[in-house]
N, C-alpha and C positions, 0 to 999 in steps of 0.2 A: 430349807435351802432349795432354791430353784435349780432346775437343770440348766447349766451354762450353755450347752449347745442350743437348747430351745430358745433361750433368751437372745443369743447372738444371731440366730437364723433370720429374724425379721430385719435386724440391722444390716446383715450381709446382703440380703435381698434388696434393701433400700439403696445401699452403696452401689451394688451392681447396676441397678436401674439408673442411678444418677450418672455413673460412669458411661453407661451405654448412651444416655442422652447427650452427654458431653461429646462422646465419640461421633454421634450423628451430626451434631452442630459443626464440629471441626471438619469432618469429612465433607459435609455439605458446602462449607466455605472453600475447602480445597478444590472440590469439583467445580464450583462456580468460577473460581480463579482460573482453573485449567480451561474451562469452556471459554471464558473471556479472552484469554491469551490466544487460544486456537482461532477464535473468531477474528481477533485482531490481526494475526498472521495471515489468515485468509484474505482479509480486506486489503492488507498491504500488498500481498501478491497480486490480487486482482487489479488494484490501482496501478501498480508498477507495470504489470503486463499490458494493460491498456495504453500506458504511456509509450512503451516500446512499439506497439502496433501503430499508434498515431504517428510517432516519429519516423518509422520506416515508410509509412504511406506518404508522408510529406517528402521524404528524401527521394523516393522513386518518382513522385509527381514532379519535383523540380527537374530531375533528369529528363523526364518526358517533355516537359515544357521547354527545356533547352534544346530539344530535338534529338536527344540521345536514345530515345526509345519510342515505340509506337504509342501514339496519343489516344488510342481507343481505350486504354486502361484508366484514364483519368476519372471517369465516373465511379468505377469500382474502388479506386483508391480513396476518393472522397467519401464513399460509403463506409469504407473501413475506418477512416478517421472519425466519421460521425458515430459509428458504433462504439469505437473506443471512447469518444467523448461521453456518450450516454452511459457507458459502463462506469466511467470515472464519476459521473454525477451521482449515480445510484450508490456507488461505493463510498462516496464522500459522506453520505448520510450515515453509513455504518461507522466511518471514522469519527464523525462528530459525536456519536454515541459512545464509542469505545476508547478512543485515543485521547492523548493529552492535547492541550491547546497548541503546543509547539508542533506536533505532528500535523494537526489540521492546517496550521499556517503554512507549513512546508508543502502540504498537498495542494493548497490553494495557489501558492506561488508556482508550483510545477504546472498546474492547470492553466494558469495565465500564460506561461511561456509556450505551452502547447497551442493555445489559441493564436498567439502571434505566429507560430510556425505554420499552422493551418492556413492562416490568412495569407502569409507569404507564398505558400505552396499552391493554393487553389484560387485565391481571390484577387491577388495583385494583378494589375494589368499586364505586367511582364514578369518573368521569373527573376528573382533577386540575383545580383551579381555574387561572385564567390565570397567577397568580403562580408556583405550583408548576411548571407546564408551562414557563414562561419561564425559570426558574432552571435546570431540568434540560436544556432545549434549548440554553441558552447554554453550559452545561458541555460538552455534546456538541460544539458548534461550536468551543469552545476546544480540546478534545481533538483535533479534526480539524486545526485549525491547527497544533497541536504536532506531530502526526504528519507533516504535510507539511514543517514546518520541519526535523524530525529526518531525514526521508528526503532532503531537498535537501542538508542538511549532510553526510550520509553519502556522498553522491555528489559532493560538492564543487561543487555548483551555486550560482550566485548567488541571492540572495533575489529573490522576485518580489512582485507585488501581492497583498494579502490577498484572500480570497474575500469578496465583498460580497453578491452575489445570494443571497437565501435566508437570510442571516445574521439572527439574532434582532434585532429592532428596525429592520430594513431590508427593502426589497423587491427 
């Protein structure tokens, strides 16, 4: 009769090695998922941050062009809007790699609305009247809300409160 512990030892060692391998695979997948989620959150934050910078630069430029502030700041504001645009363009590449098609579509729509706002603020022959500005700014905010909703949905996060501060028609 053979020694049972001696016979079971290679089996136990093999089982331990298999379990360790499974643990490595599962841990690797979990870490990859964690990395992808963190990278996606960083891309969302960077993209939305650039959106707020561009929107603010446009809003101030409109006030300046209407004669409400010193016009010497227009080139600086245009530069801020351009840097925000460039940031969004590079971030869009990360979003295309990491995010769902719905998120990318929302980001592109937001970017289009920002282009319109920049054009109104800096390139139009005269500053837009209050109604034209309000319509375009409201569209921008709606696109931001849509971007946030799509981002939250893609990460399976629950809905949160709407953005109120700075929203058109509110303070």
